[in-house]
C-alpha positions in Angstrom: 140.9 49.6 79.5 144.2 49.2 77.8 143.9 52.6 76.3 143.7 54.5 79.6 147.0 53.4 81.0 148.8 54.3 77.7 148.2 58.1 78.0 149.4 58.0 81.6 152.5 56.2 80.6 153.2 58.6 77.8 153.5 61.7 80.0 155.7 59.7 82.4 158.0 58.7 79.6 158.1 62.2 78.3 159.0 63.5 81.8 161.8 60.9 82.1 163.2 62.1 78.7 163.0 65.8 79.6 164.7 65.4 83.0 168.0 64.2 81.5 168.0 67.1 79.0 167.4 69.7 81.7 170.0 68.2 84.1 172.5 68.0 81.2 171.9 71.7 80.4 172.4 72.6 84.1 175.5 70.4 84.2 177.0 72.2 81.2 176.3 75.6 82.7 177.8 74.7 86.0 180.9 73.2 84.4 181.3 76.3 82.2 180.9 78.6 85.1 183.5 76.6 87.1 185.9 76.7 84.1 185.5 80.5 83.7 186.0 81.2 87.4 189.0 78.8 87.5 190.6 80.4 84.5 190.0 83.9 85.9 191.4 83.0 89.2 194.5 81.4 87.6 195.0 84.5 85.4 194.7 86.8 88.4 197.1 84.7 90.4 199.7 84.8 87.6 199.3 88.6 87.3 199.7 89.1 91.0 202.7 86.9 91.1 204.4 88.8 88.3 203.6 92.2 89.9 204.9 90.8 93.2 208.1 89.8 91.7 208.5 93.2 90.0 207.9 94.9 93.4 210.4 92.6 95.0 213.0 93.5 92.3 212.3 97.2 92.9 212.6 96.7 96.6 215.9 94.9 96.1 217.3 97.9 94.1 215.9 100.6 96.3 218.2 102.1 98.9 217.6 100.9 102.5 215.3 103.3 104.4 217.0 105.3 107.1 216.1 104.0 110.5 214.2 106.7 112.3 215.5 107.0 115.8 213.4 108.3 118.6 213.7 112.0 119.0 215.7 113.4 121.9 215.0 117.0 123.2 217.7 119.3 124.4 216.4 122.4 126.2 218.7 125.4 126.3 218.8 128.0 129.1 216.6 131.0 128.2 218.0 133.9 126.3 217.3 137.5 127.1 218.8 139.9 124.4 218.5 143.4 123.2 217.0 143.6 119.7 218.5 145.6 116.9 215.8 148.3 117.0 217.3 151.8 116.7 214.5 154.1 117.9 213.1 152.1 120.8 214.9 149.7 123.1 213.2 146.3 122.7 214.4 143.1 124.1 213.5 139.5 123.5 213.2 136.7 126.0 213.1 133.4 124.3 213.3 129.7 125.4 214.5 127.1 122.9 214.4 123.4 122.7 216.2 121.5 119.9 214.8 118.2 118.7 217.6 115.9 117.9 217.7 112.6 116.1 219.2 110.1 118.5 221.1 110.0 121.8 224.6 110.3 120.3 223.7 113.7 118.8 222.6 114.9 122.2 226.1 114.3 123.6 227.6 116.1 120.6 225.3 119.1 121.0 226.0 119.3 124.8 229.8 119.3 124.1 229.4 122.2 121.6 226.8 124.2 123.6 229.0 127.3 124.2 229.6 127.6 120.5 225.9 127.1 119.6 224.8 129.6 122.3 227.2 132.2 121.0 225.9 131.7 117.4 222.3 132.0 118.6 223.0 135.2 120.6 224.6 136.8 117.5 221.6 135.8 115.4 219.0 137.1 118.0 220.7 140.4 118.5 220.6 141.1 114.7 216.7 140.9 114.6 214.2 143.7 115.2 210.9 143.5 117.0 209.0 144.1 113.7 210.7 141.1 112.1 209.8 138.8 115.0 206.3 140.0 115.6 204.6 138.1 112.8 204.1 134.3 112.6 206.1 134.3 109.4 209.0 136.1 111.2 208.9 133.5 114.0 209.0 130.7 111.4 211.9 132.3 109.6 213.7 132.6 112.9 213.1 128.9 113.6 214.7 128.0 110.3 217.7 130.3 111.0 218.1 128.8 114.5 218.2 125.3 113.0 220.7 126.4 110.4 222.9 128.0 113.0 222.9 124.9 115.2 223.7 122.7 112.2 226.8 124.7 111.2 229.9 122.6 111.3 230.9 122.0 114.9 234.5 121.9 116.1 235.9 118.4 115.9 233.1 117.0 113.6 232.8 116.4 109.9 230.8 119.2 108.2 228.5 116.9 106.4 227.7 114.9 109.6 226.9 117.9 111.6 224.6 119.4 109.0 222.7 116.2 108.1 219.1 116.6 109.3 218.5 112.9 109.3 221.4 112.4 111.8 221.5 115.7 113.7 219.2 118.6 114.6 215.7 117.9 113.3 213.8 120.9 114.6 213.6 123.8 117.1 210.7 124.5 119.4 209.9 127.7 121.3 209.1 127.3 125.0 208.9 131.1 125.5 208.8 134.1 123.2 208.4 137.5 124.7 209.1 140.8 123.0 209.1 144.0 125.1 
């Protein structure tokens, strides 16, 4: 009878010896994984910190962005002009609205409106119906209308009147009829 308990005790002893080996193996794997993840995280943190400080240096040396003011719209009274066609008498009826950058520019444009309207009339009467009939012609006219309105105004500094970030941003057509 003494032999029967011995084989049962042997597998139990073997199981006790195997359990510590398996748990040590799992422990080493877990510790290794934690170390790898920790070192990777630390390396990533250092790299991000370096790139963040480089970006901060670039931002410190970059010029300050121009503050975008809300647009103000200044509608002009409609224009009706004879076009420069020689063979047929065409006329243009056009409504314009200038988009301005800020309230202070609106006051400046209103003060100079007679001068601006005169320049616009001279520009419009130099055009032909063929020039204005295409979308490209209308786009070209819009660019010319902006340039005319940005020309130096009386009593202002030339650079200040022409600066698009401070002055006249765009022109919009509210009516465009050629007959």
